[in-house]
N, C-alpha and C positions, 0 to 999 in steps of 0.2 A: 477652747483655744489651745491648751497644752497638747491635746490629742491631735489637732490640726498641725501644730509645729512638728510633732513627732512623725507624722505621716510624711511631711515635707522632707525631714531629715533622712528618713528611710529611703525615699525616692532618690535624693541626692547621693546617698551612700551607694545604692544599687547602680546608679549611673557611673560613678567613679570606679566602682569595682569591675564593671563590665568593660568600660572604656577608659582605662587609666591614661592620663596625659592629655585628655581632651576636655574642652570646656563644654558646658551643657548646651551652649548655643550651637555647637557643632553637630548635635544629634541629627538634625534634619539632613545635613549633607552625608552623614554616614549611612543613612537609610536610603539615599537616592540611588536607584539602580543604574548600572553602567549603560550607556547608549547601545552597546553591543549585545546586551542581553535581550533575548527575544523569547517568543513562545515556541521556539523550535523552528521557526521559519526565518530565513534571511531577511533582515529589515527592509531591503529594497523590494522584496516580494510581499512582505506583510503590509507595507504602506499602500500597495496597489489592491490588496485583498480587503483590508479593513479601513474604511474611510470615515466612519462616524463613531465617536466614543459611545460605549454601551449605555451610559446613563442618558445621553442625548437621544439615542435610538428608542429607549423606553419611553421617554417623554413624548417623542414624536408619535409613537404608536398610541399612547394614551390620548393625545390631542387629535388623533385622526390624520395627522400630517403624513404619516407613513403611507396610508392608503391613497392620499391625494397625490403624493409624488409618484407612486406606482401607476396611478391612473394617467398622470401626465406622460410618463414614459410609454404607457400602452398606446396613448393617442399618437405620440410621435413615431412609434414603431410602424404604424400603418403607412407612413410616408418614407420609410427607409429606402436607401439606395441599394438595390439588389443586383447591380451590375457585376459581372465577373471580376474577381480580384486576383492578383498575382500571389504566388506563394511567398515571395519576398516581402509582401506588404505586412504579413503577420509575423515575420521572423523576429525573435527576441532572444537575447543572450544576457546572462548574468554571471559575473565572476565571484566565486566565494574565496576570499583571501585567507584560507585556512592556515597556510604556512607563514603568512605575514602578520596575522592578528591572533595572538594566543588566547585573547578573551572570547573572540568569536569561535575559535576552535573549541574552547571549553564547553560551549553549548552543543557541540556536535559529537563529543567523545563519550564513550561508555566507561565502565569501571576498569576495563582492561586496556584502555587507551586506544581502542578501535573506533572508527567512525561509525556512528549509529545509522544504519541504512534506513531505519524508520524515519529519521529526521530528513534524510535526503528525499524520501518518498513524499514527505510533506512539502518540501520545496518544489518537487516536480509537479505536484498537483496545483500548487499556487502558480507556477509558471504556465501551466496549461490554461489557467484562467486568464492570465495576461495575454497569451497568444490568441485565445478565442475572442476576447473583446477587441483586439486589434483588427480582427476579421469582421466581427459583427457590428461593432459600434456599441455605444453605451445605452441604447434605447431598449435592449432586450435583457432578459434574465438568462444567464448561461450557467448550466450545472454539469457536474461530472456524471455521466450516465454509466460508464464502464471503464475499466482498465483492461485493455486488450492483451497486454503482455509487458512484463518487465524482465529483462534478461541481463545477467552479468556477462559482458563480452571479454574483458580482461581484468584480472584482479589488481587492486591497488596495493603496492607493497610499502610505499612511503607516503607520509603526509605531504601534500602539495596543494597549491591553489587549484580549484576546480572550476570548470566552465560548464554551466547548464544552458542549453540552447534548444530551441524548438520552433516549429512552424506548422501551419495547417497543411496537411499532406493529402487530404481527400475531402472534397465537398462538392456536391452535385446540385445544390439548390434546395435540398430538403432541410429539415430542421437540425440534423446531426452533422457533425464534422469530425474527422480523425485528426488528432494532433500528435505528430511524431517528435520525440525529444531524445536527447542524449546527454550523458554526463561524461566529461573528458578532462584529462589534465589540461590546465589552462595553457594555451599556446602563447607564443610571443606576440606582442602587439602587431596587428596587421596581418597575421598569418592564421591559417585554419588548423584545427586539431588533426593530428595524424591518425590513421586508422588504428594503429597499435596503441594509441593513447586514449581511445574511446573505452571507458570503463563500463558503461551501462547504456542500454537502449530501451525505449519503451514507447507505447502508443496508448493514448487516452481517447475515448469517445466523449465528446461534449454535445449537449443538446440545448438549443435556444428556445426559451419559453416566453409567452406574453407575461409581463409583470403582474397583471391583474387576474386573468383567467387561468394562468399557469398551463396553457395549452401550447403545443409546439408551433413555432413560427418558422418560415423559411429563412435561410441564410444565403449569402452570395455564393455562387459556384466558383470554382477555381478556374483561372485562365492559365493554361499550360503553354510555356514558351520555349523550353529546351528539352533535349532528349533525356537528360538527368531527371528533370521534373516529371516527364512522362513515365519513367520507371518508378519513381516514388508514388505517383498517382495510381499507376496500375497495381502496385503492391497494396495500397490502401483499398483499392476496389476488390482485390482478391480477399483481403481480410474481411471486408464488409460481407461479401457473399459467403465466406467461410463461416462467419458467425451465424448466418441464416441457416446454413446446412447443419451446423452443430445443434441448433435448436430442434431440428427435425429428428435427430438421432438421440435425443435425451431419453433417459430411462422412463420418464413419465409417458413417453410416446412410443418407445421401442423396447421390447423385452430383451433380456440377455440372449445373445446368439448361441449357436451350438458350442463353440469353443469356450465361451464364458460359462455356460451351463455345466460343461464337463469340469472346469476348474472349481466351480462352486461345489459340485458333487464330490470331487476329490478331497477338498478341504473338510467337507462335512464327514466323510468316511474317516479321515485322519483323526478328527476330533473324537469320533466314537472309539477308535482304537486307543487313543490316549487314556480313556476312562474304562476300558475293558480289562478286568482283572486277569482274564485268560490270554491277554495279548501282551507280549513283552515290550511293545512300542510305547514310549512315554514322550510327553511333550518336551522337546529340546529346550535348554535354558535360554536360547536366543530367539525363541518364539514367544511373542507377547500377545495376549488377547486384546482386541481393539477397545473393549469397554473400559479397560484399565488405563488407557492412554489419555482419557479426557481430562482437560483442565478448564476452569471457568474464570471469568472476571465480570465485574459489574461496576459501573461508575456513573455518576451524574454528569451531564453534559454542561460545561461551564461556558460563559460567553467569550472567554479568551480565544476559543477555537472556532468562532463563528465565521461564516462566509461573508462576502461583501453585501449580502442582502440582510444581514444582521441577526436573523432569528433562526437560522439553521446552521448546523455544524458542517464545516467544509470537509470535502472528501479526503484530503491529505491526512487529517487527524485520524480518520477511521483506518486508513492504510497503515499508519504508524502503529496504532493500537493492535490491529489484527496481526501485523507482522511480528511484533514483539511477543505477543501471546503464542503465535505459531513457533517462534524460535524457542521459547521456554518449553513448549509441548514436545518439540523434537529433542531438545536436550534432556528433558526428564525421561523420555522414552529410551533414548540411546545411551545415556550417561557419557556423552561425548559432545565436543563443541561442533555444532552444525555449521556448514558452509552454505550460504544462500546461493541457489542456482537460478530460480525464476519464479515469477508470479504468473500463473495461468490466467486466461480471460476470466474476469470477475465483474459482476454487475451490481450497481447500486439500485436496489429495488424501491426503497422508500426513503424520503429525507429523514434526518435525525434532528428534531427540534432542540434548541437550547433549553435546558431545564429538564429534559427527559432523562430516563435511565437507560443506559446502553448495556446489554447483556451479550457477552461473547463466549462461545464454546469452541475449543480447539480439540481436534481428534486426529490421530495418525490414521489416515485413510488407506494408505497403500505403501508398500515397500518393494523395491526391485533389487535383488531377486525376491521372488514371492515364496510363501510357505507351502505352495502347491508343488514346487519342484522337488525332484527326487534327491537333490544334494543335501536337503535338510536331514534326511535319514542316514545318508552315507557319511555324514560328519565333515564333508568338505566345507571350507570356510571361504567367504568372499572378503576381499580386503575393504571394499567400499560398499555402502548401501545407500541407495537413493530413497529418500523419505518424503512422501507427500503428506502435508498437513492441511486439513480442511478446517476453516474457521467459519462458523455460522454466527450471524449477528441478528439481534432483534432489539427493538426499542419499545419502551413502555411509557405511556403518558401517566404522570404522577397523579393528576387530578381525577382522571377517568378510569385508569387502570387498563386501558386498551393496549394491546401488544401487536406490533407489526414486524415482519421480517425486513431487514434492511440490506441484506446481501450475503453472498457466500464467497469466500476468498480461499484460493488454493495455492499454497506455497510449496515449493520443492527445495529440499535441502540435500546435501551430501554429508555423510558421516563416515569416518574411518573406523568402521566396525561392522561386523556381520550380525545383523539383527532383523527380525521379520515380524510383521503384524498379521494377526489372524482374526477374521471376523467369526462371530458365533451365530447371531440371529439373522433373519432374512433381511431386516433393515440394514444391518451392518454389511451384509453381502452386497446389497445394492450400492452402498457408499463405496465399497471396495471396487466394484465393477466400474462405477462412474470414474473413480480415480485412475483405474487401470487404463481406461480409454483416453483420459487426459495424458497419461504418461506415454502411451503409444503415439499420440499425436506429436508430443514433444520430440520423441526419438526420431520420428519420421521427418521432422523439420530440421534436424541437425545432421551434420556429417559425422558419422560415428567415430572415425579416427581422430578428427580434429577436436571433437568434444571430449573424447577420452584423454587426449593429450592435455587439454586445458584443465580437466579435473585433477590430473596428476600434478600439474604445475601448481594448482591452487593448494594442494594438500601435501605436496612432497617436500623434498629437502631444499628447494630453492627459496623457501621462505613463505610464511603464511600471509594471507591478505589482511589488510588493516581495516577492512570494511565488514561489518556484520550487524 
């Protein structure tokens, strides 16, 4: 009895010491989270993504009700209305009141007070799901198949409310659809965002599946009504055929061309010279071998980041994790603060189940200028270096130990430093060539002078971006 009283007194003392001035009955209120605190996704989007509490979803799966509901959805999907739909039917916008709500802003900031781009990526993926289901209806399972591109259009220099908006921009009646989205400074009520206020543009490819068989099912094609919509649709069609042509030129199907072979040979010869005691040439301090740039992470997948189908992780969480690891990899490589430029086309190969272990490996795959250029030996320095970081992801099933690749993500950053990456092995040279091809496609798609001006504006004296 005396021991029991002592334990109670100790508990009361600990409570008073930690929470002075509060009654013990207030403890429940103190631990209640604010309604603004989320899993990194804006509440209005989280509510649309997660509709069933995790404990309820587990019980439904145990009782077999999850399969019954999926079967019911599958039956109803056969009678879906597949008549053409307008682009405006799927349009959706969300305002993030970051300037007006400091507690909401708190969940979007990093340690230096910048907006975490990874969190915005999570919001964009959640928004793409909302847009997709407005086009397909609720009777199918829609998943993120690929991120076709994310590009910074204009840097954000001050914290403000943001508008996230998107719509289906390409759909022909097959199972896939392209969803185009943008992040802009929130316009006045009733007006549209100005071109110069658009901070980020992106396109996601979503695929609709049968809830039971998990096989692709057709979706409604788009009905084009205006010239502007025709331009948007034609761009989506070009992107679709562009991805098909890229697959044909992949290194698994096409060997390095003559120019690439010459570059590989030149770097190999330079490496031999670095280690030749009879050659005065030595590896410059700003040249780093690729194998030393790798960093890794592993984590168990928790249900707080599940998709609306409850037992798989949603794509936005993977984007956030891969981006932040790529940022760390670039910063570790360059010893400078990276500025994000773009995410190149990236594909989600396999789903990531809740409860599995996700392994990520980030590698600096390519730098521009390259270590094969003669200015490395001449001592000439470049003010900026464009750094491409490749993140490979795989997932392991805890119970069975089986491992599957889940995707490859290619992020491009800019650093205000002259630093180059150099591959050594044949496998690293292939990674370098693949990344070089990606970089050339990016350069070809941008107007050189306009892009250079934007880069200088982002990193120059006019003020740094508050997004990273």
